[in-house]
C-alpha positions as CSV (number, residue, x, y, z in Angstrom):
1,M,-34.6,31.1,11.4
2,E,-35.3,28.1,9.2
3,S,-33.6,27.3,5.9
4,L,-34.5,29.2,2.7
5,R,-35.8,25.8,1.6
6,E,-38.8,26.5,3.9
7,L,-39.4,29.9,2.2
8,Y,-38.9,29.2,-1.5
9,K,-41.3,26.3,-2.3
10,V,-42.3,24.9,-5.6
11,G,-46.0,24.2,-5.9
12,C,-49.3,24.9,-7.7
13,G,-51.2,28.1,-7.3
14,P,-53.2,30.0,-6.7
15,S,-52.4,30.3,-2.9
16,S,-49.6,29.0,-0.7
17,S,-51.8,29.3,2.4
18,H,-55.1,28.3,0.9
19,T,-53.9,25.6,-1.7
20,M,-50.3,24.4,-1.0
21,G,-50.7,24.3,2.8
22,P,-54.0,22.5,2.9
23,K,-52.9,20.0,0.2
24,R,-49.8,19.2,2.3
25,A,-52.0,18.8,5.4
26,A,-54.2,16.4,3.5
27,E,-51.2,14.3,2.5
28,L,-49.9,14.1,6.0
29,F,-53.3,13.2,7.4
30,A,-53.8,10.5,4.7
31,E,-50.6,8.9,5.9
32,R,-51.6,8.7,9.5
33,A,-55.3,7.7,8.8
34,A,-54.8,5.5,5.7
35,G,-57.5,3.0,6.7
36,A,-60.4,5.4,6.8
37,E,-63.7,4.6,5.2
38,A,-64.4,8.3,4.9
39,Y,-62.9,11.7,5.6
40,R,-64.4,14.9,6.8
41,V,-62.5,18.2,6.6
42,T,-63.8,21.3,8.3
43,L,-62.4,24.7,7.1
44,Y,-62.5,27.7,9.4
45,G,-62.1,31.4,9.1
46,S,-60.3,32.7,6.1
47,L,-59.9,29.2,4.6
48,A,-63.6,28.8,4.5
49,A,-64.4,32.4,3.5
50,T,-62.2,32.4,0.4
51,G,-61.5,28.7,0.0
52,K,-63.7,28.1,-3.0
53,G,-62.0,30.9,-4.9
54,H,-58.6,29.8,-3.8
55,L,-59.4,26.1,-4.8
56,T,-58.8,24.9,-1.2
57,H,-61.4,22.2,-1.5
58,S,-59.9,21.0,-4.8
59,A,-56.5,20.7,-3.3
60,I,-57.7,18.7,-0.4
61,L,-60.0,16.5,-2.4
62,S,-57.3,15.7,-4.9
63,V,-55.5,13.9,-2.1
64,L,-58.3,12.4,0.0
65,E,-61.1,11.7,-2.5
66,P,-59.1,8.9,-4.3
67,L,-58.7,7.2,-0.9
68,A,-62.2,7.5,0.5
69,P,-65.3,9.7,0.2
70,T,-64.5,13.1,1.6
71,E,-66.9,15.8,2.9
72,I,-65.8,19.4,3.0
73,V,-67.5,21.5,5.7
74,W,-67.3,25.3,5.5
75,K,-67.3,27.4,8.7
76,A,-66.2,30.9,7.8
77,E,-67.9,32.4,10.9
78,V,-65.7,30.4,13.2
79,V,-62.1,31.6,13.7
80,L,-59.9,29.4,15.8
81,D,-57.5,31.2,18.3
82,F,-54.2,30.0,16.9
83,H,-54.5,31.3,13.3
84,P,-57.3,32.3,10.9
85,N,-56.5,29.5,8.5
86,G,-57.7,26.5,10.5
87,M,-58.5,23.0,9.4
88,L,-60.0,20.0,11.2
89,F,-59.3,16.7,9.6
90,E,-61.4,13.7,10.7
91,A,-61.0,10.0,9.7
92,I,-64.2,8.0,9.9
93,R,-64.7,4.2,10.2
94,A,-68.0,2.4,10.9
95,G,-69.7,5.8,11.2
96,E,-67.4,7.0,14.0
97,V,-64.5,9.5,14.1
98,Y,-61.5,7.5,15.2
99,D,-58.7,10.1,14.4
100,S,-58.8,13.8,14.2
101,W,-56.2,16.5,13.6
102,T,-56.4,20.3,13.9
103,I,-53.8,22.1,11.9
104,F,-53.2,25.6,10.5
105,S,-51.9,26.9,7.2
106,V,-49.7,29.8,8.4
107,G,-48.5,31.2,5.1
108,G,-46.0,30.2,2.4
109,G,-47.3,26.7,2.4
110,S,-46.1,26.1,6.0
111,L,-48.2,24.2,8.6
112,A,-48.3,24.7,12.4
113,N,-50.4,24.2,15.5
114,E,-50.0,24.5,19.2
115,N,-48.0,21.3,19.4
116,T,-45.5,22.3,16.7
117,V,-45.0,25.7,18.2
118,A,-44.1,24.0,21.5
119,E,-41.3,22.2,19.8
120,V,-37.9,23.8,19.2
121,P,-37.9,24.8,15.6
122,K,-35.0,23.7,13.4
123,S,-33.0,26.9,13.2
124,I,-29.8,27.3,11.2
125,Y,-29.5,31.1,11.4
126,P,-28.2,32.3,14.8
127,L,-28.9,35.9,13.8
128,T,-32.6,36.7,13.2
129,T,-32.8,40.5,12.6
130,I,-31.4,42.5,9.7
131,Q,-29.6,44.8,12.1
132,E,-27.7,41.8,13.6
133,I,-26.9,40.4,10.2
134,K,-25.8,43.8,8.8
135,D,-23.5,44.3,11.8
136,W,-22.0,40.8,11.0
137,C,-21.5,41.9,7.4
138,Y,-19.6,45.0,8.3
139,N,-17.5,43.2,11.0
140,E,-16.6,40.4,8.6
141,G,-16.3,42.6,5.4
142,K,-18.9,40.5,3.7
143,T,-22.5,40.9,2.5
144,F,-25.9,39.3,3.0
145,W,-25.6,36.4,0.5
146,E,-22.3,35.3,2.2
147,Y,-24.2,35.1,5.5
148,V,-26.7,32.8,3.8
149,E,-23.8,30.6,2.5
150,E,-22.2,30.6,6.0
151,C,-25.4,29.3,7.6
152,E,-26.8,27.0,4.8
153,G,-23.6,25.6,3.3
154,K,-22.5,25.6,-0.3
155,E,-25.2,23.1,-1.2
156,I,-27.7,26.0,-1.0
157,W,-26.6,27.1,-4.5
158,D,-27.9,23.9,-6.1
159,F,-31.2,24.5,-4.4
160,L,-31.4,28.1,-5.5
161,D,-30.3,27.1,-9.0
162,H,-33.4,24.9,-9.2
163,I,-35.6,27.7,-7.8
164,W,-34.3,30.1,-10.4
165,T,-35.0,27.6,-13.2
166,V,-38.6,27.1,-12.0
167,M,-39.1,30.9,-11.8
168,C,-37.8,31.4,-15.3
169,D,-40.0,28.6,-16.6
170,T,-43.1,30.2,-14.9
171,V,-42.4,33.6,-16.5
172,E,-41.8,32.1,-19.9
173,R,-45.0,30.0,-19.8
174,G,-46.9,33.0,-18.7
175,L,-45.6,35.1,-21.6
176,N,-46.7,32.4,-24.1
177,N,-50.2,31.8,-22.6
178,D,-53.3,33.7,-23.7
179,G,-57.0,33.6,-22.9
180,V,-59.2,34.1,-19.9
181,L,-58.3,33.0,-16.4
182,P,-60.6,30.5,-14.6
183,G,-62.9,31.5,-11.8
184,G,-65.8,33.5,-13.3
185,L,-64.4,37.0,-13.2
186,K,-63.4,36.7,-16.9
187,V,-60.0,38.3,-16.3
188,A,-58.0,38.1,-19.5
189,R,-54.2,37.4,-19.4
190,K,-52.2,40.5,-20.2
191,A,-48.6,39.4,-19.9
192,S,-48.1,38.5,-23.6
193,T,-49.7,41.7,-24.8
194,Y,-47.6,43.8,-22.5
195,F,-44.4,42.0,-23.6
196,V,-45.3,42.5,-27.3
197,K,-46.1,46.2,-26.7
198,S,-42.8,46.7,-24.9
199,K,-40.9,46.1,-28.1
200,G,-42.6,49.0,-29.7
201,Y,-41.3,51.4,-27.1
202,A,-37.8,52.7,-26.3
203,G,-35.9,53.6,-23.2
204,S,-37.6,53.7,-19.8
205,L,-41.1,53.0,-21.2
206,S,-39.9,49.8,-22.8
207,S,-38.2,48.8,-19.6
208,R,-41.2,49.5,-17.5
209,A,-43.5,47.5,-19.9
210,R,-41.2,44.5,-19.7
211,I,-41.1,44.5,-15.9
212,Y,-44.9,44.6,-15.9
213,A,-45.0,41.8,-18.4
214,F,-42.7,39.5,-16.5
215,A,-44.4,40.0,-13.2
216,L,-47.8,39.6,-14.8
217,A,-46.7,36.4,-16.5
218,A,-45.9,34.7,-13.2
219,A,-48.9,36.0,-11.3
220,E,-51.2,34.9,-14.1
221,E,-49.7,31.4,-14.1
222,N,-50.4,31.3,-10.4
223,A,-54.0,32.4,-10.9
224,S,-54.5,29.6,-13.3
225,G,-53.2,27.0,-10.9
226,G,-49.8,26.7,-12.6
227,T,-46.5,25.8,-11.1
228,V,-44.8,28.7,-9.2
229,V,-42.3,29.4,-6.5
230,T,-43.5,31.0,-3.2
231,A,-41.6,34.3,-2.9
232,P,-42.7,34.6,-0.2
233,T,-46.2,33.4,-1.1
234,C,-48.1,32.2,-4.2
235,G,-50.2,35.4,-4.3
236,S,-47.1,37.5,-4.5
237,C,-45.1,35.1,-6.6
238,G,-44.7,37.5,-9.6
239,V,-42.7,40.3,-8.0
240,L,-39.3,38.7,-7.4
241,P,-39.1,36.6,-10.5
242,G,-40.4,39.6,-12.6
243,V,-37.6,41.8,-11.3
244,L,-34.8,39.3,-11.6
245,Y,-36.0,38.0,-15.0
246,H,-36.0,41.6,-16.3
247,L,-32.6,42.4,-14.9
248,N,-31.1,39.1,-16.1
249,T,-32.4,39.5,-19.7
250,S,-31.6,43.2,-19.9
251,R,-28.2,43.3,-18.1
252,E,-26.9,39.7,-18.8
253,F,-25.8,39.1,-15.2
254,L,-23.9,35.8,-14.7
255,R,-26.2,33.1,-13.3
256,I,-24.3,32.9,-10.0
257,R,-25.0,36.6,-9.4
258,V,-28.7,36.1,-9.8
259,L,-28.5,33.1,-7.4
260,R,-26.8,35.3,-4.8
261,A,-29.5,37.9,-5.3
262,L,-32.1,35.2,-4.6
263,A,-30.2,34.3,-1.4
264,T,-30.3,37.9,-0.2
265,A,-34.0,38.3,-1.1
266,G,-34.7,35.1,0.8
267,L,-32.9,36.3,3.8
268,F,-35.0,39.4,4.1
269,G,-38.2,37.3,3.5
270,N,-37.1,34.9,6.2
271,V,-36.6,37.6,8.7
272,V,-40.2,38.8,8.1
273,K,-41.5,35.3,8.3
274,S,-39.7,34.6,11.5
275,N,-40.4,37.9,13.3
276,A,-43.9,38.8,11.9
277,S,-45.9,37.0,9.2
278,I,-46.2,36.5,5.5
279,A,-49.8,35.3,5.6
280,G,-52.5,37.5,4.1
281,A,-55.1,36.0,6.5
282,E,-53.0,37.2,9.4
283,V,-51.6,40.6,8.4
284,G,-53.2,41.5,5.1
285,C,-51.5,41.9,1.7
286,Q,-48.7,44.0,3.2
287,G,-47.3,40.6,4.4
288,E,-47.4,39.2,0.9
289,I,-46.9,41.9,-1.7
290,G,-45.1,44.2,0.7
291,V,-42.6,41.5,1.7
292,A,-42.2,40.4,-2.0
293,C,-41.4,44.0,-2.9
294,A,-38.8,44.2,-0.1
295,M,-37.2,41.0,-1.2
296,A,-37.1,42.1,-4.9
297,A,-35.7,45.6,-3.9
298,A,-32.9,43.9,-1.9
299,A,-32.1,41.5,-4.7
300,A,-31.9,44.4,-7.3
301,C,-29.8,46.6,-5.0
302,Q,-27.3,43.8,-4.5
303,L,-27.1,43.2,-8.3
304,F,-26.3,46.8,-8.8
305,G,-23.5,46.7,-6.3
306,G,-25.3,48.2,-3.2
307,T,-23.6,48.1,0.2
308,P,-25.4,46.2,3.0
309,A,-26.8,49.5,4.3
310,Q,-28.1,50.4,0.8
311,I,-29.6,46.9,0.4
312,E,-31.3,47.2,3.7
313,Y,-32.6,50.7,2.8
314,A,-34.0,49.4,-0.5
315,A,-35.8,46.6,1.3
316,E,-37.1,48.9,4.0
317,M,-38.7,51.2,1.4
318,G,-40.2,48.2,-0.4
319,L,-42.0,47.1,2.8
320,E,-42.7,50.5,4.4
321,H,-44.6,51.8,1.4
322,H,-47.0,48.9,1.5
323,L,-47.8,49.2,5.2
324,G,-51.6,48.8,5.7
325,L,-52.2,47.1,2.4
326,T,-55.4,45.1,2.8
327,C,-56.0,41.6,1.4
328,D,-59.4,41.9,-0.2
329,P,-59.6,39.5,-3.2
330,V,-62.7,39.8,-5.3
331,C,-64.7,36.6,-5.1
332,G,-61.9,35.0,-3.1
333,L,-59.9,34.6,-6.3
334,V,-56.2,35.4,-6.5
335,Q,-56.8,37.7,-9.5
336,V,-58.3,41.1,-8.7
337,P,-56.4,43.1,-7.3
338,C,-53.7,40.5,-6.8
339,I,-52.3,40.1,-10.3
340,E,-52.0,43.9,-10.9
341,R,-50.4,44.4,-7.5
342,N,-47.6,42.0,-8.5
343,A,-46.7,44.2,-11.5
344,I,-46.9,47.5,-9.6
345,A,-44.8,46.1,-6.7
346,A,-42.1,44.8,-9.1
347,A,-41.8,48.3,-10.6
348,R,-41.8,49.8,-7.1
349,A,-39.0,47.4,-6.1
350,L,-36.8,48.8,-8.9
351,D,-37.6,52.4,-7.8
352,A,-36.6,51.5,-4.2
353,N,-33.4,50.1,-5.5
354,T,-32.6,53.3,-7.5
355,Y,-33.5,55.5,-4.5
356,A,-31.2,53.5,-2.2
357,I,-28.3,53.3,-4.6
358,L,-28.4,57.1,-5.0
359,S,-28.1,57.5,-1.3
360,D,-25.2,56.6,1.1
361,G,-27.4,54.0,2.7
362,S,-28.2,55.9,5.9
363,H,-31.8,56.2,6.8
364,L,-33.9,56.9,9.9
365,V,-36.3,53.9,10.0
366,S,-34.7,50.4,10.0
367,F,-36.1,47.4,8.2
368,D,-36.6,45.6,11.5
369,K,-38.7,48.4,12.8
370,V,-40.9,48.3,9.7
371,V,-41.3,44.6,10.2
372,A,-42.5,45.1,13.7
373,V,-44.9,47.9,12.6
374,M,-46.2,45.7,9.8
375,H,-47.0,42.9,12.2
376,E,-48.8,45.3,14.6
377,T,-50.7,47.0,11.7
378,G,-51.8,43.6,10.4
379,H,-53.2,42.5,13.7
380,N,-55.0,45.8,14.0
381,L,-56.7,45.4,10.6
382,P,-60.3,44.2,11.0
383,S,-60.7,40.6,9.8
384,L,-62.7,41.7,6.8
385,Y,-59.5,43.1,5.3
386,R,-57.5,40.0,6.0
387,E,-58.3,37.5,3.2
388,T,-61.9,37.0,4.0
389,S,-63.4,38.8,0.9
390,E,-65.9,40.5,3.3
391,G,-64.6,44.1,2.8
392,G,-62.7,46.5,0.7
393,L,-62.6,45.8,-3.1
394,A,-64.2,42.3,-2.5
395,K,-67.3,44.0,-1.1
396,A,-67.3,46.9,-3.5
397,H,-67.2,44.6,-6.5
398,Q,-69.3,41.6,-5.8
399,V,-70.1,39.3,-8.7
400,K,-73.5,37.7,-8.6
């Protein structure tokens, strides 16, 4: 498995696979074809189907257009074999294509193609399943975050400190922003209203309102193209920050404990990314919101003193109870139902933590088995339910 630096990435929303990945691809192609007189970029499959709503073209043009005239070609009906998020970059000189590059945005802002897969990936984690890692924890008398430190080195804490700072900044910006989100659906921001209303309640209702507010804040920032952290993606970026911000402000955990929770969350997200997928275009929203919920549940359970078995159980529930969740964004925007799903998944993560903490940690279905089932389920979903805006809620609520 790769470093957590490849999972937690700071960038602009609204989509890690549709915005961050394509922008990075454009930057790389611009470096290798700097002398082009013009560029042409063909988007395939999901990137073409929902690219306008996800601002894919804007991300690419922001890099290439200042260098040379750039044409964007949309081919939603063509799905390349390697991955649904395909891109063909072409550099043109004297009317002829002199350099071309086919690359795929595979989720979380990462890029890959047949050539990169053939290479040996940079792996720093010798153990790649939660069962193996959990066995290590019990054999060594340690827990998940200590395995992260063992593999990444102590310098990982400086990185996670920066990630936590960005997450907090995102939530706080979202709480202080009002108005309608861009894109044409006229979706109003709700985070600030929910936060204000939370102060008028007491007990569990106040707590629940705050968790909604914090998750909404980050998700709304993402929908507006603001700076967020992929956790594991832009579309699900509100779940983990929402949970950790809520627990940090209500329980006053020491900062290092929050960073350790981030490490544990990242480890679970990394296992899914390595053994299945976190791309909505490949496995549906279960790979985004479901994985984010699992990560947040694991982080919360660790903060509340859960054992490795309880932490795994919390994460397993977070993912299991999102199995089959489709990715069907209305108008291709990361707004409906995406923003609301972040808030509900954040609350569900806390529920999974509570359920796991009340147990002794034993459970029938392992996290690794759920990951395998999620991967299989995702590939069995028809393409119209995998970030194409051709089915589900996207079809039922078409805006003319």
